[in-house]
C-alpha positions as CSV (number, residue, x, y, z in Angstrom):
1,M,48.3,-74.5,52.2
2,R,51.1,-72.1,52.6
3,H,50.1,-69.0,51.3
4,R,51.7,-66.8,54.1
5,I,53.1,-63.0,54.9
6,H,55.8,-62.8,57.2
7,H,55.0,-62.0,61.1
8,S,58.6,-61.2,62.9
9,N,61.3,-62.4,63.7
10,D,62.7,-64.9,66.2
11,L,58.6,-64.9,67.4
12,A,58.9,-68.3,69.6
13,T,61.3,-66.2,72.1
14,R,58.2,-64.0,72.8
15,L,55.9,-66.6,73.3
16,D,55.7,-65.9,77.3
17,D,54.2,-62.9,76.3
18,Y,51.8,-64.2,74.3
19,A,51.1,-66.6,77.3
20,A,50.1,-63.5,79.5
21,R,48.2,-61.1,76.9
22,L,45.8,-64.5,76.3
23,Q,46.0,-65.2,79.9
24,L,47.0,-69.2,79.3
25,A,50.0,-70.9,80.7
26,P,53.4,-70.9,79.0
27,P,53.3,-74.2,78.0
28,Q,49.9,-73.8,77.0
29,V,51.4,-71.4,74.4
30,A,54.2,-73.6,73.5
31,D,51.8,-76.3,72.6
32,A,49.9,-74.5,70.1
33,Y,52.6,-73.0,68.9
34,Q,54.4,-76.3,67.7
35,W,50.6,-76.9,66.7
36,L,50.2,-74.5,64.4
37,L,54.0,-75.5,63.0
38,A,53.0,-78.9,62.2
39,N,49.5,-77.9,60.8
40,E,51.4,-75.5,58.6
41,V,49.6,-72.5,59.7
42,V,52.8,-70.9,61.3
43,F,56.1,-70.9,58.8
44,E,59.8,-70.5,60.4
45,E,62.3,-69.8,57.5
46,P,66.5,-69.2,58.7
47,G,67.3,-65.7,57.9
48,S,70.3,-63.5,58.3
49,D,68.3,-61.9,61.1
50,G,67.4,-64.7,62.8
51,V,64.3,-67.7,62.0
52,R,61.9,-65.4,60.0
53,V,57.9,-66.9,61.3
54,S,55.3,-66.2,58.7
55,I,51.6,-67.4,59.3
56,C,49.1,-68.2,57.0
57,S,48.0,-65.2,54.7
58,V,44.2,-67.2,54.2
59,D,42.4,-66.1,57.3
60,I,41.9,-69.8,57.9
61,E,41.3,-68.7,62.0
62,Q,37.4,-70.5,62.2
63,R,38.9,-73.7,60.8
64,L,41.6,-74.5,63.5
65,A,40.4,-77.5,65.6
66,D,42.4,-76.3,68.4
67,A,41.1,-74.1,70.5
68,N,44.8,-72.6,71.9
69,A,46.0,-72.7,68.3
70,R,43.3,-70.8,67.0
71,R,43.4,-67.6,70.3
72,L,47.3,-67.6,69.4
73,Y,47.1,-67.9,65.4
74,A,44.0,-65.0,66.3
75,A,46.9,-62.6,68.3
76,F,49.4,-62.8,64.9
77,K,46.8,-61.6,62.9
78,Q,46.0,-58.5,65.3
79,D,49.2,-57.8,65.6
80,L,49.9,-57.9,61.7
81,G,46.9,-55.0,61.9
82,I,45.6,-55.6,58.8
83,Q,42.4,-58.1,56.7
84,L,44.1,-60.9,55.5
85,V,42.5,-62.8,52.1
86,P,39.0,-64.8,53.3
87,A,38.6,-68.1,53.6
88,F,36.4,-68.0,50.2
89,G,32.9,-69.9,50.4
90,I,29.4,-69.0,50.5
91,N,30.1,-66.6,53.9
92,W,29.8,-62.7,54.2
93,P,33.8,-62.4,54.5
94,T,33.9,-63.6,51.0
95,F,31.3,-61.5,50.1
96,K,32.7,-58.3,51.6
97,D,36.0,-59.4,50.2
98,R,34.5,-59.9,46.4
99,W,32.5,-56.2,46.7
100,L,36.1,-54.9,47.9
101,R,37.7,-56.0,44.8
102,M,34.8,-54.6,42.7
103,W,34.8,-51.5,44.1
104,E,39.2,-51.5,44.2
105,Q,39.3,-52.4,40.3
106,L,36.4,-49.5,39.1
107,Y,38.7,-47.1,40.6
108,N,42.0,-48.3,38.9
109,I,40.1,-48.9,35.5
110,A,37.8,-44.9,35.5
111,I,38.2,-43.4,38.9
112,N,42.0,-42.9,39.1
113,K,41.4,-40.9,36.0
114,V,38.9,-38.3,37.3
115,P,40.9,-34.9,37.8
116,F,39.6,-34.3,40.8
117,H,41.6,-35.0,43.8
118,W,38.2,-35.2,46.6
119,V,36.5,-37.6,43.9
120,R,39.9,-40.4,43.8
121,L,40.3,-39.6,47.8
122,T,37.1,-40.2,48.3
123,W,35.9,-43.4,46.6
124,L,39.7,-45.1,48.2
125,R,38.6,-44.0,52.0
126,L,34.5,-45.2,51.1
127,G,36.8,-48.8,50.4
128,G,38.7,-49.0,53.5
129,A,42.0,-46.6,53.5
130,K,42.7,-43.8,55.5
131,I,44.2,-41.3,53.8
132,G,45.3,-38.4,56.5
133,E,44.5,-34.3,55.8
134,G,46.4,-32.9,53.0
135,S,47.5,-36.2,51.3
136,T,46.4,-37.3,47.6
137,I,47.1,-40.3,44.9
138,W,47.4,-38.5,41.9
139,R,45.6,-39.6,38.6
140,N,46.4,-42.7,36.4
141,T,48.0,-44.8,39.9
142,E,46.8,-47.4,40.7
143,V,46.2,-49.3,44.4
144,L,45.3,-52.2,45.3
145,G,44.5,-53.7,48.5
146,I,42.8,-50.5,49.2
147,N,41.3,-51.6,52.9
148,N,44.6,-52.1,53.9
149,L,46.4,-48.5,52.9
150,V,47.4,-45.8,55.5
151,I,48.9,-42.8,54.5
152,G,49.3,-40.2,57.2
153,R,49.2,-35.9,56.7
154,D,50.5,-33.9,53.5
155,S,51.8,-37.1,51.5
156,V,51.8,-37.6,48.2
157,I,52.1,-40.6,45.6
158,A,52.4,-39.1,42.1
159,W,51.0,-40.2,38.3
160,H,51.7,-43.8,37.2
161,C,52.3,-45.8,40.5
162,Q,51.2,-49.1,41.5
163,I,50.7,-49.6,44.8
164,D,49.8,-52.8,46.5
165,A,48.8,-52.4,49.9
166,R,47.4,-56.6,50.0
167,A,49.6,-57.2,53.0
168,G,49.7,-54.0,54.4
169,L,51.3,-50.8,53.4
170,R,51.4,-47.7,56.1
171,I,52.8,-44.6,54.8
172,G,54.0,-41.8,57.2
173,D,53.5,-38.1,57.1
174,H,55.7,-35.7,54.4
175,V,56.3,-38.6,51.9
176,A,56.8,-37.9,48.4
177,I,56.5,-40.8,46.0
178,A,57.3,-39.7,42.2
179,S,56.2,-41.1,39.4
180,H,56.7,-44.8,38.1
181,V,56.9,-46.2,41.8
182,L,56.3,-49.4,42.4
183,I,55.5,-50.3,45.3
184,I,54.9,-54.7,45.6
185,A,53.4,-56.1,48.2
186,G,54.6,-60.0,48.0
187,S,55.7,-62.6,45.4
188,H,55.7,-66.4,45.0
189,D,57.7,-68.9,46.1
190,L,60.4,-70.5,43.6
191,A,61.6,-73.4,45.5
192,A,57.8,-74.7,46.1
193,P,55.6,-77.1,42.8
194,E,52.5,-75.2,43.6
195,F,54.0,-71.5,43.4
196,W,52.4,-70.3,47.2
197,S,52.1,-66.6,47.6
198,I,54.9,-64.8,50.1
199,S,54.4,-61.6,51.5
200,A,55.6,-58.9,54.2
201,P,54.1,-55.2,55.0
202,I,55.5,-52.8,53.9
203,V,56.5,-49.3,56.1
204,I,57.5,-45.9,54.9
205,E,58.1,-43.2,57.3
206,D,57.9,-39.8,58.2
207,Y,60.0,-37.3,55.7
208,V,61.0,-40.4,52.7
209,W,61.4,-39.9,49.3
210,V,61.4,-42.4,46.6
211,A,62.4,-41.0,43.3
212,S,60.9,-42.2,39.9
213,R,60.9,-46.2,39.1
214,A,62.0,-47.3,42.4
215,L,60.7,-50.2,43.2
216,V,60.2,-50.8,47.2
217,A,59.7,-55.3,47.2
218,H,57.3,-56.5,50.4
219,G,59.1,-56.4,53.5
220,A,61.0,-52.9,53.8
221,R,61.3,-50.2,55.9
222,L,61.9,-46.9,55.2
223,G,63.6,-44.8,57.7
224,R,62.1,-41.5,59.0
225,G,63.7,-38.9,55.8
226,S,65.6,-41.8,53.9
227,V,65.4,-41.2,50.2
228,V,65.5,-44.0,47.4
229,T,66.9,-43.0,44.5
230,A,65.9,-43.1,40.7
231,N,65.7,-47.0,39.2
232,T,66.5,-48.2,42.9
233,V,65.4,-51.6,44.3
234,V,64.6,-51.9,47.8
235,A,63.3,-55.1,49.8
236,K,65.6,-54.4,53.3
237,D,65.7,-51.8,55.9
238,V,67.1,-48.4,55.4
239,A,68.2,-46.5,58.7
240,P,66.9,-42.9,59.5
241,Y,68.1,-40.3,56.8
242,K,70.6,-42.4,54.5
243,I,70.1,-42.1,50.7
244,V,70.5,-45.3,49.1
245,G,71.0,-46.4,45.6
246,G,72.3,-48.6,42.9
247,T,72.7,-52.0,43.1
248,G,71.7,-53.6,46.6
249,A,71.0,-50.2,47.0
250,K,73.9,-49.3,48.4
251,V,74.1,-46.4,51.2
252,M,75.9,-42.6,49.4
253,G,75.0,-40.3,51.6
254,E,72.5,-39.1,54.4
255,R,70.7,-35.8,54.7
256,P,69.8,-34.4,57.4
257,H,68.1,-34.9,60.6
258,N,66.1,-31.4,60.8
259,L,63.5,-32.2,58.4
260,N,60.5,-29.6,58.0
261,Y,58.5,-29.3,55.0
262,R,55.9,-29.4,53.4
263,V,55.2,-31.5,50.1
264,G,52.4,-29.7,49.1
265,G,51.1,-32.0,46.2
266,K,47.0,-30.8,47.0
267,N,47.1,-27.4,46.0
268,L,45.6,-25.2,43.4
269,L,48.6,-25.6,41.2
270,T,48.1,-29.5,41.6
271,L,44.1,-28.9,40.5
272,L,43.9,-31.6,37.4
273,H,46.7,-33.8,38.9
């Protein structure tokens, strides 16, 4: 099974930190890491910014025979701070996941069309989403992975977006995401006959503006105050306050660094949005 989610880069250079955290000797952690690599629980791939390390995105912790490897995998999961896909079977994690997916589908089929902010937000929060004060998601926007969605204060996601939080999506304060934006958590391994899924968390920091019909792909990190212009595809880190657009999401300019405004996406003027 090679379904995987990106953890970080050059992880092997930080194993001593995990040894201290798990109260194991460094050689034990090094051996556990090699065991995870050999058994396709952890994956290393060369990248332009170092060795990209992913872990199995299906939660197989309880199936790992090596005790130290099991503890190390659990630590890697904890770093991500999200709920992975359960190893399906007749068990509580499977039942909970199926219930959440049903709750999510009901939202996307019907609840997201209800013209009252409080109804939609309550439904999402009951499904596990963490949504801060003054933030909202307007009507007809689909949400996937609601249990891994975190939104700060005074942020708005407008109409007809697709928000995929299955690999973890964290949106900061005062963020404006315009209509028809796609935020996509993952893709597939095109070199694998089995079409394994690949994914990575997405982070959108405070005061970011994502303009209409942009696509934010898995692994992107949009720095504080940055702007993604209309019809732009971004799948990389965007530095704070930079304005990016066009092919390759090239830098087109820079915003002021003293941003201080409210988005105000939920008020009397947007009562039925």
